[in-house]
TITOR-495046 format. One record per residue (C-alpha): residue in one letter; x, y, z. Coordinates in steps of 0.2 Angstrom, whole numbers, padded with zeros to 4 digits, always signed. Layout:
AXYZ ...
END
This chain:
M+0107-0161-0025 L+0099-0146-0032 N+0081-0142-0026 L+0068-0129-0026 K+0070-0124-0008 Q+0088-0120-0010 L+0085-0109-0025 E+0070-0100-0016 T+0082-0097-0002 F+0095-0090-0013 V+0083-0079-0022 W+0076-0072-0006 I+0093-0069+0002 A+0098-0060-0013 N+0082-0049-0013 L+0082-0045+0006 A+0101-0044+0008 S+0100-0054+0024 F+0100-0072+0030 R+0089-0067+0045 K+0076-0058+0035 A+0075-0073+0022 A+0073-0085+0037 E+0059-0074+0044 H+0051-0073+0027 L+0052-0092+0023 C+0046-0096+0041 T+0062-0106+0046 T+0078-0104+0056 Q+0093-0095+0051 P+0104-0111+0053 A+0092-0119+0041 I+0094-0105+0029 S+0113-0106+0030 T+0113-0125+0028 R+0103-0123+0012 I+0115-0110+0004 A+0130-0121+0009 N+0123-0136+0001 L+0118-0126-0015 E+0135-0118-0016 Q+0143-0136-0014 T+0131-0143-0028 L+0135-0128-0040 N+0154-0128-0035 T+0154-0109-0033 T+0152-0095-0020 L+0135-0086-0021 F+0137-0073-0007 Y+0150-0063+0002 R+0148-0062+0021 E+0157-0048+0029 G+0153-0040+0046 G+0135-0045+0045 M+0133-0038+0028 V+0128-0050+0013 S+0131-0046-0005 L+0131-0057-0021 T+0147-0062-0029 A+0149-0060-0047 K+0144-0078-0050 G+0129-0075-0039 R+0123-0060-0049 E+0125-0071-0065 L+0115-0085-0058 L+0101-0075-0049 P+0090-0072-0065 L+0091-0090-0069 A+0086-0096-0052 E+0071-0083-0052 K+0066-0090-0069 I+0067-0108-0063 L+0056-0104-0048 A+0043-0094-0059 H+0042-0109-0071 A+0040-0121-0056 E+0026-0110-0050 Q+0017-0110-0067 L+0019-0129-0068 Q+0010-0131-0051 Y-0003-0118-0057 K-0007-0128-0073 A-0007-0144-0063 D-0017-0138-0048 A-0022-0120-0048 A-0031-0120-0031 Q-0015-0127-0023 A-0003-0115-0032 L-0013-0099-0028 S-0014-0102-0009 G-0006-0096+0007 V-0006-0079+0015 L-0008-0062+0005 R-0002-0047+0016 I-0011-0031+0010 G-0006-0014+0016 V-0020-0001+0012 S-0024+0017+0015 E-0039+0020+0026 T-0048+0031+0012 L-0049+0015+0002 V-0057+0005+0016 H-0071+0017+0014 T-0073+0015-0004 W-0069-0001-0014 L-0059-0012-0003 P-0074-0022+0003 D-0077-0026-0016 Y-0059-0031-0018 L-0059-0043-0003 K-0075-0051-0009 L-0066-0054-0026 I-0051-0062-0017 H-0063-0074-0008 Q-0072-0078-0024 Q-0057-0081-0036 L-0043-0085-0023 P-0053-0096-0011 N-0037-0104-0003 V-0029-0087+0001 E-0029-0080+0018 V-0028-0061+0019 E-0018-0051+0032 L-0024-0033+0031 I-0013-0018+0037 V-0022-0001+0037 D-0010+0013+0039 A-0004+0029+0033 T+0006+0029+0016 V+0022+0034+0024 N+0021+0018+0035 L+0015+0007+0021 R+0029+0012+0010 K+0041+0006+0023 E+0032-0010+0025 L+0032-0014+0007 L+0051-0010+0005 A+0054-0021+0020 R+0044-0035+0012 N+0032-0035+0027 V+0017-0033+0015 D+0015-0041-0003 I+0005-0027-0011 A+0002-0009-0005 L-0014+0001-0010 L-0008+0019-0005 M-0006+0037-0011 G+0008+0033-0023 P+0018+0031-0033 I+0034+0024-0023 S+0049+0030-0032 E+0060+0015-0030 P+0068+0005-0044 S+0062-0011-0037 V+0044-0006-0035 I+0031-0008-0048 N+0017+0005-0047 R+0000+0005-0056 V-0012+0020-0054 I-0029+0014-0049 C-0040+0028-0044 E-0040+0047-0040 Y-0052+0056-0028 P-0054+0075-0028 L-0054+0083-0011 Y-0068+0095-0006 W-0070+0107+0009 V-0084+0101+0020 A-0092+0107+0036 S-0107+0103+0047 R-0123+0112+0040 D-0124+0122+0057 L-0106+0128+0057 L-0107+0141+0043 D-0120+0153+0038 G-0120+0147+0020 P-0110+0135+0008 E-0098+0149+0002 A-0082+0148+0012 R-0072+0164+0014 Q-0054+0166+0020 E-0060+0172+0037 D-0070+0156+0039 F-0053+0146+0037 A-0046+0156+0051 Q-0061+0155+0062 W-0062+0136+0064 P-0049+0123+0065 L-0045+0114+0048 I-0046+0095+0050 T-0034+0087+0039 Y-0025+0070+0035 A-0010+0066+0047 R+0005+0078+0047 N+0016+0065+0037 T+0005+0065+0022 A+0005+0074+0006 P-0012+0082+0008 Y-0007+0090+0025 H+0009+0097+0018 E+0000+0105+0003 I-0014+0113+0013 S-0002+0119+0026 R+0009+0127+0013 H-0006+0135+0005 F-0012+0144+0020 K+0005+0149+0026 Q+0006+0159+0010 Q-0010+0169+0014 Q-0004+0185+0022 G-0013+0190+0038 L-0022+0173+0040 T-0018+0162+0054 V-0025+0144+0053 C-0026+0131+0066 F-0024+0113+0061 Y-0031+0097+0068 S-0023+0083+0060 A-0029+0065+0062 S-0022+0049+0056 S-0039+0041+0057 L-0051+0046+0042 S-0066+0040+0053 A-0061+0052+0067 S-0059+0066+0054 V-0077+0063+0048 R-0084+0062+0065 L-0075+0078+0070 V-0082+0088+0056 E-0100+0080+0058 K-0099+0087+0076 G-0095+0104+0071 V-0077+0105+0077 G-0070+0112+0061 I-0069+0112+0042 A-0062+0097+0034 S-0054+0093+0017 L-0061+0076+0012 P-0066+0065-0004 K-0084+0065-0007 E-0083+0046-0009 V-0080+0043+0010 I-0094+0055+0015 G-0108+0051+0003 E-0120+0046+0017 Q-0117+0062+0027 L-0119+0073+0011 D-0135+0064+0006 S-0143+0066+0024 G-0137+0084+0025 R-0127+0082+0040 L-0112+0088+0030 V-0112+0101+0016 L-0099+0105+0002 L-0091+0122+0003 D-0089+0133-0012 A-0071+0138-0008 D-0059+0147-0021 W-0046+0134-0018 Q-0046+0115-0017 P-0031+0104-0013 S-0024+0092-0026 P-0034+0075-0029 L-0028+0060-0019 R-0020+0048-0032 F-0019+0030-0027 T-0008+0016-0034 V-0006-0002-0031 S+0012-0004-0028 Y+0022-0021-0026 I+0039-0029-0028 N+0037-0044-0039 A+0054-0051-0037 P+0055-0066-0036 A+0040-0067-0048 S+0024-0073-0039 L+0008-0079-0048 L-0002-0075-0032 I+0004-0057-0031 E+0001-0055-0050 Q-0017-0062-0048 A-0020-0051-0033 V-0014-0035-0042 E-0026-0039-0057 L-0041-0041-0046 V-0038-0023-0039 G-0044-0015-0056 E-0059-0027-0057 A-0064-0022-0039 R-0062-0003-0043 D-0073-0005-0058 N-0086-0015-0049 H-0087-0002-0036 E-0089+0012-0048 T-0103+0003-0058 T-0113-0001-0043 R-0111+0016-0035 
END
């Protein structure tokens, strides 16, 4: 007899192209997954998947039935939501986030989740964008707040905020706020990690400056970068939003340089297939959290 667990299994295998990954996602065993599909195929009297050499792909009938299965699951979730919203919007929400946002409006976002999705537990992964992209595509996180967008057909991207980058230094490092080309060669440049867009842009720019040899200190930790520039190790390129306290106290100063890197543009990126009310609600709260932070700031 047809049941929702069988349809859910069908949809997740189709999306992950793997019985093993579907079993991990659904927190069950691979034999249980195989049994559900075998029973579903028997009930529907059709073959849904080709299985060849460890590879899994949909049959023509499987491709035809997949949108119908996704629609049934979405309607079932909406039915549960209307009957008992608290129970429907529950479970674990896995969020991948760039560290820059940890220093800005992420706390506001987590407070909103606690207020409006009280039955949801959050699993937070703070990492570089290149790693968060991999985690999202592997379905190891539900939503990613990163320097986007992610150029994949399956990924939905929404631009959420943009932070300009400024050259900053310890007040005692330079004679004044004006940064000359010689200053960038005199001190290490403290940047985002080497696998990030800001690092590559800054590196390309200074390589094009003839007669100028620049030393880079790249760090995967934004907190470490702020600490290093505070201690006078070098000059850094950072958003004002993460060093407001240091600027207000005078521990750091903005430099009047003739070139600034491109702003950091962040997106909330997610794969909403199969459709999930929880993911949709979590994505909607992102914009609200950003607006709340901007208003209070």
